[in-house]
N, C-alpha and C positions, 0 to 999 in steps of 0.2 A: 695667739691670735697675731694678725699681720698689721703693717704698720698703716698710718693713716695716708690717703691719697691726697688729701688737702683740706684745708678748714675754711669754711664758708663764713665770714662775718658781715656779709651784707652790708648795710648802708651804717655799721658799728665798726670799725675798724679798732678802735681803742677798747670793746667792750670787755670787761673783767667778768669771768665766771669761774666755777669751781674747776673748769676743764684744765686752767693754767698750772693748778696745784697737782704735782707729781703722785702724791699721795692719795687725793681723790679719784684720779683719772686711774690709777692701778685698781684701787677697790672698786669702781664702777665697772672697769672692764674684767675685772676678775668675778664679780656677781654675774655679768653677762656670759663669761664663759662657763661658769657652774651650772647656769640654767641650760645653756645649750647642751653641755655634758650630759645632763641629768635627762636629758631628753634625746639622747645618742644623736645630737647634732653638731655638725662641725663648720666653723668659719671659713670661707675661703674667698680670694680676692681682696682688694682694698678696701678700707673704710672711708666714708665720706661724712664729716664734721660739721654741722651747721649749728654756729651760737650766735644767740642772740640775748638780750639783758632778761628776758623772760624764759629761756629755755636752753638746754643743751641736748643737741639731737644728733644721733650718730647712726648713719644707714649702714648695715653689715650684709653681706650677702654669706648665706647659709646653704650647704650642699643639703639638697633635697627638701628645705623649706622656702626657696627663693630668698626676698627681700625681707629683714626683720630689722625692727627701729629701736633703739634705745632712747629714751627720754629722762631727763632730768629737770625738775621744776624747783624754782625756789621756794623758799621757806613759805611765802604768802598764798602759793597755790600749791604747795605739797599734797593738799587733798586730793589732786587730780588722780593720782596712782590708785587710791583706795576707791574713789568712785568709779573711775574707769572699771576696776574688779567688779564693784557691785552692780553698775549698770549692765554688764555681761552675764548678770545673774537674773536681772529683773527684766531685762528689755533686750536679749539677746540678738533678735533680728534687725534691731536699728544702730548697733553699736560694733566695736570692734572687741574681741575677746581676747584678752593679752595673754602671752605667752606665760608672764610671771610678773608680780608687782611687788615692791618694797615700799609699803605704804610709809613707814616710819622715814626713810630717806627720800622720797618722793621719788622714787624710779620705777619705772614700766619698761617691759621689752614687749614689744606690739608687733602683730603681723603685719605684712601690706595689704592695704584696704583695697587696691585697684586704682584705677584712673581717677582723679580728682574731678568735681565738676566743672572747675575753671577748666580743664584740659580737654573738654570734649563740649563744652556748652556752646551752642550758636547763638546768633542774633536774630534770627527770624523767629517764625510762628512757633517752631517746635521747641525752642528755647523758653520760651515764655510758658508754655505747657508743662515745662519740666519744671521751672520755680513752681507753678501750681502744684503739681504734684508733691514736689518737696515740701512744700508748705504743710499740706495735708497730712504729709507721712511725720513731720516734726511734731504737728497738733496731736496726732496718736501716740507719739511716743510720750509727749508731755501729759495728756491724759492719762496713759496706763502708770504714770510714776506720781499721781496725785497722793496716793496712800502711803508713800515713802519719804514724803518730804520731813517727817522729823528725823528719819535715819539717815538722811542726805545730809542734813546739818550735822547729825553727830558725827559724820566724815570728815568735818572740819570747814565744808563747803558754807561761805559767809551767809549770814542771815540780813536778808534785806524786804521783809515782810512787807506788805502792804501798808499795814498798820503802825510800822516802825520808821517807815520810809523819811518820814520829816526829821526824826533823829540822824539818820544816815547823812540827809541833806546838811544837816547842820554841822556834822563831823566833817564831811569833806569840805564845805564852803570855809568852816575855820582853819583847817588844816592846809588849804592850798595858797601858797603864796605868790603865784602866778595870777591870781585875781586883783584887778585894779579897784581902789575906791570906789569907781564909778559901776564897776561889774558887782561888788558886794551890795551895793546900795540897789540895784536892780533885783539882785537875787533875795535880798532881804524883803524888798517890796511884794516879791511873788509868793513868799512863804505863808501868808494866810489862804491864798488860793490853792497850794499846794495841799495845805492839811484838808481843805475841803474836797479836793481831787481823790487823796487817799481815802477818805471816809466814804465817798459815793462809789468808788472802785470796790471797796470792801463789802460794800452793800449789796453788790449785783451778784454775789454768790459763788464766785469762782476762786477756789483754794488757792493759797499759795504752793507753788511746786518748782521744778527746776528750770531754770533760765540760762541758758548756755551763752547768752550774752553777747555771742560774735558768730551767731550762723551765717556764713556767706560762702560763695563758689569754690573758696581755697579751702575750707575747712568741713567738706562734705564728701566722700569717696561715693563712686556710681558703680558698684559691683555687678550689675547687669541693668539693663534700659527698665526704667521705671522703679528701681530700689535705690534706696541712700543708706550711708553710713556714716554718722555723726561721729565727729571725732574733735581731739583738742578742746578740754572741758576747763582748762586752768584760768578762765575768766567767768566760770559760773557762779550762780548766787542761788539762794532760794529766796523766790521773790513771786510777784504776780505773773503767771505764764506768758502773759499776752505782751510784758515788756520784751519778748524776743523778737518781736514782729519787727521792731524798729529797723534793726541792721539787716535783716535780708530784704526786707521792702526797700530799703535805701539804696541797698547794690543793685537789685534789678530796676529800680527806676532810673538808677543812672545808666543803665544800659539800654532800655527800652523806651524810657520818658516816663513822666509823673502820671501818665493817663492811664498806665498798667495797675496802678495801686488799688483801685476798687475792686479788681478782678483778685487779686493777689490775697487781699482782706477777705474776701467771700471763700477763696479756696482755704484760707488759713482757718477761718470760723466754722468750715462745714461740720469737721469732725467734733465740736464743742456744741453741736444743736444737740435737742433731747433734754429731757430732764426739766421741761417747764421751760427753757430758756428760749425767748425771741430774738428774731433777729435785730430788732431795734436795740433790746440790752447788750447783746453782745457786740454790736458795732458800737454802741456807747462806751461798753468796757474797753474794747481794741483802742478807742481814741484816748481815753484817759491813762492807759497805759503806756499809749505812745508819749504822751507829755511827761510820764514819770520813768520811761525806760533810760534816759540818759544818767540816771544816778547809779543804776548799775555800772554802766560803762565808766562813768567818772572813777569808782572803787576799783574798778579792773587796772587802770595804769599803774598804780602804784604796786604790783606785784612782781617785783624786778629781783634780781638777786644782788644781796647786800655788796655795795661797793661796785656794781656793775657800771653805775652812770656817772661819768665825769662832768655831766654837766644838767642843767634841769631839763634840755631838750631829751635828755634820755630819761631823766628821774619821772618823766610823765606829767608834771605839774602843768605845763601848757595844754597838752591833751585833754587832762581831766578838767581844767577850767574850760575848755572848749566844748567837752561834753555837757558840764553844768550850765553854761549860757544856753544851750539848746533847749534848755526847760523853758525857755521864753519865747520860744519860736511855736506858732500855730501849727498842728499837726494838718498834714496835707489829705489826710483820710477821713 
């Protein structure tokens, strides 16, 4: 295999990942080489390495296959490799099909998915229509996965089911050292209402399933106009599906203004209609899920490589605290 052309550490110049260990690096690249050899493929050109507290990503050029990507996850998101493989069997039209995975080690070898939405999205009306189409397709993906919720949890995806969210909330608050006493008092005062929201949301009859928890323009490929490929499932949970709406809606609102939120809400809810569900109940469920969605985001911040962070800024506590405090905000839809 060829040498590295460079290592990108982004905003984390001191980040520590398994890539720094020669034995681990040799094992990972050896596994990649074995996968390529078994497929009659050969690596050509330099590698590009991207290191973050939450992933090791290596871009490789392969003769006859273009670009392929090796990804290694931390222990807390090791499930992503097995989940990626399972999703390729259940909903192949919506996700990447890996060349290979090692679920035990949290390693994946993935094909290139084409341009990211972030690289092709414009700020005009066509861009907003693209967001609407993306949210419809993502909702279709989620509905397709409703029967697989237990299998997804069995892969190691963390459970944050609607009925258990108060317990998840309690744990996250107790474990977060970045919350002030005033923060804790505010969150403690919110808890009775949070329990009521969970009970009402569960009673509206939409089952828990896969929540990507971080859908935005940087996490979606556009292989062709009007079609989207969702990737990077390391923040995922099994929770109420509507909790997923918070992140993409927030990104779109930053780009186009908060006035677009009703349009995006209705686009996302369209595939959920039918089965006796009325528009009013669906909108109510979405509003409740918006209130509760930050719990999943707070839990995802801690999925880092052991020892990756030299400060709480990298450890995720302030970010997780910020997510928890967003539970106090009124939903904008």
